[in-house]
C-alpha positions in Angstrom: -9.9 -31.3 21.8 -11.7 -28.8 24.5 -10.9 -25.3 25.2 -11.9 -23.8 28.6 -12.4 -19.9 29.4 -13.7 -18.0 32.1 -15.7 -15.1 32.4 -14.8 -12.1 34.9 -18.5 -11.4 35.3 -19.8 -14.9 36.6 -16.2 -16.8 36.9 -18.0 -20.1 34.9 -16.1 -22.5 32.9 -16.6 -23.2 29.3 -15.6 -26.2 28.1 -16.0 -26.7 24.3 -16.3 -30.1 22.6 -16.7 -30.3 18.8 -19.2 -32.6 17.6 -20.0 -32.2 14.2 -19.9 -30.3 10.9 -22.4 -29.6 8.6 -22.5 -28.6 4.8 -24.1 -25.4 4.0 -24.4 -24.8 0.7 -23.7 -21.8 -1.1 -24.6 -19.6 -4.5 -23.8 -16.7 -5.9 -24.9 -15.1 -8.7 -21.2 -15.3 -11.0 -17.7 -16.8 -10.5 -14.5 -14.7 -11.9 -11.1 -14.3 -11.8 -9.0 -10.7 -11.6 -6.4 -9.2 -10.1 -5.8 -7.9 -6.3 -7.3 -4.7 -5.0 -4.9 -2.3 -3.7 -6.4 -3.5 -0.6 -5.7 -6.7 -1.0 -2.2 -6.6 -2.3 -1.4 -4.0 0.8 -2.1 -7.2 3.0 -0.7 -9.5 0.7 3.0 -7.9 0.7 3.1 -9.1 4.4 0.6 -11.5 5.1 2.1 -15.3 5.9 0.2 -18.2 6.8 1.8 -18.0 10.4 1.4 -14.6 10.7 -1.0 -13.6 13.9 -3.0 -11.6 11.1 -3.4 -13.9 8.8 -6.9 -14.4 9.6 -9.3 -12.4 11.8 -11.4 -13.6 14.6 -14.6 -12.2 15.8 -17.7 -12.9 17.5 -20.6 -12.9 15.3 -24.3 -11.8 17.4 -26.8 -13.9 17.7 -30.5 -13.3 19.3 -31.9 -15.1 22.7 -33.3 -17.8 20.6 -31.8 -19.2 17.6 -31.8 -22.6 15.9 -28.6 -24.4 14.3 -30.9 -24.5 11.1 -31.2 -20.7 11.3 -27.3 -19.8 11.7 -27.1 -22.1 8.6 -29.3 -20.5 6.6 -28.1 -17.3 7.4 -24.4 -18.2 6.8 -25.7 -19.7 3.6 -26.9 -16.0 2.2 -23.7 -14.1 3.5 -21.6 -16.2 1.4 -23.6 -16.1 -1.4 -23.8 -12.1 -1.1 -20.3 -11.3 -0.4 -18.0 -12.6 -3.3 -15.0 -12.3 -0.6 -16.4 -15.1 1.4 -15.8 -17.6 -1.6 -12.8 -15.8 -3.1 -9.7 -18.2 -3.3 -6.3 -16.5 -4.1 -3.4 -17.8 -6.7 -0.1 -16.5 -5.6 2.3 -14.5 -8.2 6.0 -14.4 -8.4 8.4 -12.1 -10.3 6.6 -12.0 -13.5 3.1 -12.9 -12.6 1.2 -11.2 -10.9 -1.2 -12.7 -8.2 -4.9 -13.2 -8.9 -8.1 -13.6 -7.0 -10.4 -16.5 -7.9 -14.2 -16.1 -7.0 -16.2 -19.6 -6.5 -19.9 -19.3 -8.0 -21.1 -22.5 -5.6 -20.1 -24.6 -3.2 -20.3 -26.0 0.6 -19.1 -24.8 3.8 -18.6 -26.1 7.0 -20.7 -24.9 9.8 -18.7 -26.4 12.8 -21.1 -27.0 15.9 -19.6 -27.2 19.6 -21.1 -28.3 23.0 -20.8 -26.5 26.4 -21.8 -29.4 28.0 -24.5 -30.3 30.2 -26.2 -27.3 32.6 -28.3 -24.5 32.0 -26.6 -21.9 29.5 -28.6 -18.5 28.4 -27.9 -15.0 27.0 -25.7 -14.3 30.0 -23.1 -17.0 29.1 -22.9 -15.3 25.4 -19.7 -13.9 26.3 -17.9 -16.5 27.5 -18.9 -18.8 25.0 -18.2 -16.4 21.9 -14.7 -16.2 23.9 -14.0 -19.5 23.5 -15.0 -20.1 20.1 -12.3 -17.4 18.9 -9.6 -19.0 21.0 -10.9 -22.4 19.5 -10.5 -21.3 15.9 -7.4 -19.5 16.9 -6.1 -22.8 18.4 -7.6 -25.1 15.7 -6.6 -24.4 12.4 -8.1 -25.3 9.0 -6.6 -27.1 7.2 -8.2 -26.2 4.0 -7.6 -22.2 4.8 -10.6 -21.2 3.6 -11.5 -17.9 3.5 -14.0 -17.8 5.8 -14.4 -20.2 9.2 -17.8 -21.0 11.3 -18.6 -21.9 14.8 -21.5 -22.4 16.6 -21.7 -23.0 20.5 -24.7 -25.1 21.5 -26.8 -26.1 24.5 -27.6 -29.9 24.3 -29.8 -29.8 27.5 -31.8 -27.1 25.7 -32.7 -28.9 22.2 -29.2 -27.5 20.5 -30.1 -23.7 21.5 -27.2 -21.5 19.6 -25.7 -19.9 22.5 -22.4 -18.1 20.6 -20.9 -17.8 17.5 -17.9 -16.7 15.6 -16.2 -16.4 12.7 -12.5 -16.7 11.3 -11.7 -14.3 8.1 -8.6 -14.3 6.2 -7.3 -10.7 6.0 -7.8 -11.0 2.5 -10.7 -11.1 2.2 -12.4 -8.6 5.0 -10.8 -6.1 7.2 -12.3 -4.6 10.4 -14.8 -2.1 8.5 -16.1 -5.6 6.4 -16.3 -7.2 9.6 -18.7 -4.8 11.2 -21.4 -4.8 8.1 -21.2 -8.7 8.1 -22.3 -8.8 11.8 -24.5 -6.3 10.7 -25.9 -8.5 8.3 -25.5 -12.0 10.1 -28.0 -9.9 12.5 -30.6 -8.8 10.0 -30.4 -12.2 8.3 -31.5 -14.4 12.1 -33.9 -11.7 13.0 -36.0 -12.2 10.2 -36.3 -15.1 7.8 -37.8 -12.9 5.2 -34.4 -11.6 4.5 -32.9 -14.7 3.7 -32.1 -14.1 0.0 -29.0 -12.8 -1.8 -30.3 -9.2 -3.1 -28.9 -7.7 -6.4 -25.4 -7.8 -7.1 -23.3 -5.0 -5.2 -19.8 -3.7 -5.3 -17.6 -6.4 -5.2 -13.6 -6.9 -5.3 -13.3 -8.0 -8.5 -15.1 -5.0 -9.4 -12.9 -2.6 -7.1 -9.7 -4.4 -8.8 -10.9 -2.6 -12.1 -12.0 0.6 -10.9 -8.9 1.0 -9.9 -6.9 -0.1 -12.9 -8.9 3.2 -14.6 -6.5 6.1 -15.5 -8.5 8.4 -13.0 -8.1 5.9 -10.0 -4.1 5.4 -10.4 -3.6 9.1 -10.9 -5.1 9.2 -7.7 -3.2 7.1 -5.7 0.3 9.0 -7.5 -0.9 11.6 -5.8 -1.5 10.4 -2.7 1.9 8.8 -2.8 3.4 12.3 -3.6 1.5 13.9 -0.3 3.0 11.2 1.6 6.7 11.6 0.3 6.7 14.7 2.3 5.4 13.2 5.2 7.6 10.0 5.7 10.3 12.3 5.3 9.3 14.1 9.3 8.6 10.5 10.3 10.8 9.7 13.5 13.0 6.7 13.7 11.5 5.8 16.8 8.4 7.9 18.2 8.9 6.8 21.9 11.3 4.6 23.9 12.3 5.2 27.2 15.9 6.2 27.4 18.8 3.5 28.0 16.5 0.8 27.0 17.4 -2.0 25.0 15.5 -4.7 23.3 14.3 -7.6 24.9 11.9 -9.4 22.4 9.2 -9.1 24.7 5.5 -7.8 23.8 2.8 -6.9 26.0 -0.5 -5.1 25.3 -2.5 -3.5 28.7 -6.0 -2.4 28.5 -7.5 0.6 30.1 -11.1 0.0 30.7 -12.4 3.1 32.4 -16.1 4.0 32.6 -14.9 7.6 33.9 -13.5 8.2 30.4 -16.6 7.1 28.4 -18.6 9.2 30.3 -16.2 12.0 29.7 -15.6 11.6 25.8 -19.2 12.2 25.8 -19.2 15.5 27.7 -16.3 16.7 25.6 -17.9 15.4 22.3 -21.2 17.7 22.9 -19.2 20.4 23.4 -16.7 20.4 20.6 -18.8 18.4 18.0 -16.2 16.3 16.9 -16.2 12.5 17.3 -15.4 10.4 20.0 -12.0 8.5 18.7 -10.6 11.5 17.2 -10.6 13.4 20.8 -9.3 9.6 22.8 -6.7 10.1 19.6 -5.7 13.6 20.4 -5.4 13.0 24.2 -3.1 10.5 23.4 -1.1 12.7 21.3 -1.1 15.5 24.4 0.5 12.7 26.4 3.1 11.3 24.1 4.1 14.4 22.4 4.6 15.4 26.2 6.3 12.7 27.3 8.5 12.3 24.4 9.1 15.9 24.2 8.0 16.5 20.5 6.0 19.8 19.9 4.0 18.0 16.5 3.8 14.0 16.0 3.9 12.5 12.6 1.8 9.8 12.9 1.2 6.7 10.5 -2.5 6.0 10.8 -5.4 3.9 9.2 -7.6 4.8 6.7 -10.9 2.6 6.5 -11.0 4.2 2.8 -15.2 4.2 2.9 -15.6 7.5 2.5 -17.2 6.7 -1.1 -21.2 5.7 -1.4 -20.4 2.3 -3.3 -17.7 1.6 -0.7 -19.8 2.2 2.3 -21.4 -1.6 2.4 -18.3 -3.6 0.8 -16.9 -6.4 2.2 -13.4 -6.6 1.5 -10.1 -4.7 2.5 -10.1 -1.0 2.1 -8.0 0.0 5.1 -4.6 1.1 4.3 -1.7 2.9 5.6 -1.3 6.8 5.5 0.5 9.4 7.8 -1.0 12.7 10.0 0.8 15.4 11.5 -0.7 16.5 13.8 0.5 19.9 16.0 0.8 19.6 19.8 2.2 23.2 21.0 0.3 26.1 22.0 -3.2 24.7 21.6 -5.9 24.1 24.3 -7.5 20.6 24.2 -10.8 21.3 22.4 -8.7 23.0 19.8 -6.1 20.1 19.7 -9.2 17.9 19.6 -10.4 19.8 16.5 -7.1 19.3 14.4 -6.5 16.1 15.6 -10.2 15.3 13.8 -8.7 17.5 10.6 -5.8 16.1 10.0 -6.7 12.9 10.3 -9.9 13.2 7.9 -7.5 15.1 5.5 -4.6 11.9 6.0 -7.9 9.2 5.9 -7.9 10.3 1.8 -4.6 9.8 1.4 -5.0 6.1 2.4 -5.5 4.4 -1.3 -2.4 3.7 -3.1 0.1 0.9 -4.5 1.9 -0.1 -1.5 4.9 -1.4 -3.4 5.4 2.2 -4.8 5.0 3.1 -1.5 7.6 1.1 -0.1 10.4 1.8 -2.9 10.0 5.5 -1.9 10.1 4.8 1.4 13.3 2.5 1.3 15.1 5.2 -1.0 14.3 8.2 1.7 15.2 5.9 4.5 18.2 5.3 2.6 18.6 9.5 2.2 17.9 10.0 6.0 19.5 6.9 7.5 16.8 4.9 9.3 14.0 2.5 8.2 10.3 4.4 8.2 7.6 2.3 10.5 4.8 2.1 8.7 2.6 0.2 11.7 -0.5 2.1 12.7 0.0 4.1 15.9 -3.8 4.5 16.5 -6.4 1.7 15.4 -9.9 2.9 16.0 -11.9 -0.9 15.6 -15.3 1.2 17.4 -18.2 1.6 14.9 -18.2 5.2 15.2 -17.0 7.3 12.5 -14.6 9.8 12.5 -17.1 12.4 11.4 -19.7 11.3 13.7 -21.5 13.7 15.7 -22.3 13.1 19.6 -25.6 14.1 21.8 -25.4 15.6 24.9 -25.3 13.4 28.3 -27.1 14.2 31.1 -24.8 12.9 34.0 -22.5 15.6 35.3 -18.8 16.3 35.9 -18.8 14.8 39.5 -19.8 11.5 38.4 -17.3 10.8 35.9 -15.0 11.8 39.2 -16.3 9.0 40.9 -16.6 6.9 38.4 -12.7 6.9 38.6 -12.6 4.4 41.1 -14.0 1.6 38.9 -11.1 2.0 36.1 -9.4 -1.5 35.5 -6.0 -1.8 33.7 -5.2 -5.8 32.3 -2.4 -6.8 30.8 -1.3 -9.9 28.4 1.2 -11.1 25.9 1.5 -9.9 22.5 3.0 -11.6 19.2 6.2 -9.5 17.9 5.8 -5.9 16.4 7.8 -3.5 14.9 6.5 0.0 16.8 7.5 0.5 20.2 4.6 2.0 20.9 0.7 1.4 19.7 -2.7 1.9 20.5 -6.2 0.4 19.5 -9.5 2.0 20.4 -11.5 -0.8 21.3 -15.1 0.5 23.0 -16.0 3.5 23.3 -19.4 3.3 24.5 -20.1 2.4 28.4 -17.0 2.0 29.2 -13.7 3.4 26.9 -11.3 0.2 26.4 -8.2 0.9 25.1 -5.1 -0.9 23.9 -1.6 0.9 24.5 0.6 -2.4 22.9 4.7 -2.4 23.3 6.4 -3.9 21.2 9.6 -4.4 23.1 8.9 -4.2 26.3 12.8 -3.5 27.0 11.8 0.1 25.0 8.7 0.6 26.5 8.0 -1.5 29.4 4.5 -2.2 31.2 4.8 0.9 33.9 5.7 3.6 31.0 2.2 1.8 29.1 0.2 1.8 32.2 1.4 5.6 33.2 0.8 6.6 29.4 -3.1 5.1 29.4 -3.7 6.7 33.3 -2.6 9.9 32.2 -4.6 10.0 29.1 -7.5 9.0 31.3 -6.7 12.1 33.1 -6.9 14.4 30.4 -10.3 13.1 29.1 -12.0 13.4 32.6 -10.7 16.6 33.4 -11.4 18.0 29.7 -15.2 16.9 30.4 -14.6 20.0 33.3 -14.3 22.4 30.8 -11.7 23.3 27.9 -7.9 22.9 29.2 -5.6 25.4 28.3 -2.2 24.4 27.4 -1.0 26.0 29.7 -2.1 23.3 32.3 -1.9 20.5 29.5 1.6 19.3 31.5 0.1 19.5 35.0 -2.8 17.4 34.5 -0.8 15.2 32.6 1.5 14.7 35.2 4.5 13.0 33.6 7.8 15.0 32.8 9.5 14.5 29.7 11.9 11.4 28.9 15.4 12.4 29.4 18.1 10.8 27.8 22.1 10.9 28.4 23.7 14.4 28.0 24.5 13.6 24.8 21.0 13.2 23.4 20.0 15.3 20.3 17.1 16.5 18.1 18.3 15.7 14.1 16.6 15.1 11.4 12.7 14.9 13.4 14.6 12.2 15.7 15.8 11.9 19.4 18.5 10.3 19.5 21.4 9.3 21.8 24.7 9.4 20.3 25.5 6.3 22.7 23.0 3.8 20.6 24.4 5.2 17.4 28.0 4.1 18.8 26.6 1.0 19.2 25.3 0.7 16.1 28.6 1.7 13.9 30.4 -0.6 16.4 27.8 -3.5 15.5 27.8 -2.8 11.7 31.8 -2.3 10.8 33.2 -4.7 13.4 36.5 -5.6 13.6 36.5 -2.0 12.9 37.4 0.8 15.5 34.9 3.3 15.6 33.8 6.5 17.6 30.9 8.8 17.1 30.7 12.1 17.6 27.7 14.7 18.3 29.1 17.0 16.2 32.8 17.3 14.4 33.9 19.4 11.8 30.3 21.6 12.2 28.3 18.7 11.2 26.4 16.9 13.7 26.6 13.1 14.0 30.0 12.0 12.5 31.7 9.0 12.8 35.0 8.2 12.1 36.2 5.0 11.5 39.0 2.9 10.8 39.2 1.3 6.9 39.1 -2.9 5.9 39.2 -4.6 2.9 35.4 -4.3 3.3 34.5 -1.6 4.7 36.9 1.6 2.9 34.4 3.5 1.4 31.4 6.0 3.0 29.2 4.3 0.5 30.1 1.2 2.0 30.2 2.2 6.0 26.7 3.7 5.1 25.1 0.9 3.9 26.6 -1.7 6.7 25.0 0.7 9.0 21.6 0.7 7.2 22.0 -2.9 7.3 22.2 -3.2 11.2 20.0 -0.7 11.9 16.9 -3.5 12.4 18.9 -4.9 15.7 19.4 -1.2 16.5 15.3 0.3 16.5 16.1 3.5 18.4 19.3 4.6 16.6 19.7 6.0 13.5 23.3 6.2 11.1 25.9 8.6 11.4 25.5 11.8 8.9 28.7 11.6 7.9 31.4 9.1 7.8 35.2 9.6 7.6 37.5 6.6 7.0 41.1 6.1 8.3 43.7 4.6 8.3 44.3 3.8 11.7 42.6 4.8 15.1 44.5 7.4 17.1 45.0 6.2 20.9 42.5 8.6 21.9 39.4 8.2 19.8 37.5 10.5 21.4 39.7 13.8 20.1 38.7 14.0 16.5 41.7 16.5 15.9 43.9 12.8 17.0 42.3 11.2 14.0 44.5 10.8 11.2 44.2 12.1 7.6 41.2 10.8 6.2 41.8 8.5 3.1 37.7 9.4 2.4 34.6 11.7 3.4 31.2 11.8 2.8 27.4 11.2 3.1 27.9 7.6 1.9 24.2 8.6 0.5 25.0 8.4 -3.0 
């Protein structure tokens, strides 16, 4: 099998040819078996073998001159040092919990691919690494090892390694753990004297034991108590163009902006806050303006790496949390500070039993008539911590304005996603690379993603000139609020078009007749419908509507159901409906 790719810098074609597999022996300090950690359980709950995120792939850094033997030795130390890289998983069932099993020793294959004849050097590394990652993705490992590593070599230069990449099962790592592995791998290649395993560190088996203690269980319950109230205020669909219909398509648009990278450094020097927090603040300002929300209740990702024993932990710790960002009445600098604070507070609620969170969210969703979506709105993959402070910079605002001409937008197809819109910060040094991902282009089309990204850039660049008062925010953002049909209403923290609720109800209770009123009898969002053999109580109607919600991502269920024997000739007149057989919310 061969893989072709090109680099935008040199446009040189890279063709990989698999050559051989080198056995790499590893030996750790112990074997063991135990329960999964909370972070592993969070992934186990959704991960399937074919899921796009079952494996995380990344380039591993290599110096300009390094041999295959050097890479093999470094790999042996990494696997010996970190138990998650030599762990397999025993599935659970209704009566048995899943478990993790650590091997004391074993053999891992290092896969070697040739770049072919020609002159290959460090300038080709990005393209070669991209080709390796693609090859790892398209050539799955039948053994499904926890880690798989491949190198691209230059045969005309004594088999010198040009690039290296790895695929990790998500049960073994998260993005924070990959950053630690990259750092250690680079250090092992740079200095052979470091190639020893070292004393035991905090490992996933140790973390699972810690999380089973009474103190940690109480901590998890306290986090769930606070998340409960935030789930009650999360909107059903934060962002979608009015009148949009599901299309099944999904894509991401990446903003590459040198100007924005320069701008966030200036703002960070002024506000003494982290750069990811100000990127999120700018996104929140744009989304709040466009979606017409005074506050955003956002699912987020907490790295959960705040305690000393977890700083260098290699295993999945990241879990979802919920942040509430108040937008109205704040200048940009005030919004940046507020965003940083509220995200830090939310991050401390990020360790809990996912099964309990899901059960709690299911009950709240039934009460509210919607399906809470916990997919993260914003995820930062950059190394800078949320609390990191950035030093001042030497360039002037005028230089930032000139750099705007270099901004680029690139789009690519993506796997299906549940969230209508989400953002990923991929890079912030030198060039800001920010993804906006539409889970359904029928709800958030490509043009909408591009306009939101460019508005975010405009706000960041404007803030580089000085604080932006709240009164000027809308002018700089340059986007008008989304407007729906005249019957669009704000109810239970959700903007909803009554027509969407009508389509949901028609779908859910067919062949019965139904009509949804924005307001009737002093109650909001009331559905009048005819009784059938299967739907003749509000509880049955609500259960049907809840089951149909997945096909109607912008709708919520009616607040009240009125069940009648027949429908009038003019169903739009609430007074024309006959005396009801039953009425109620259906939430009992």
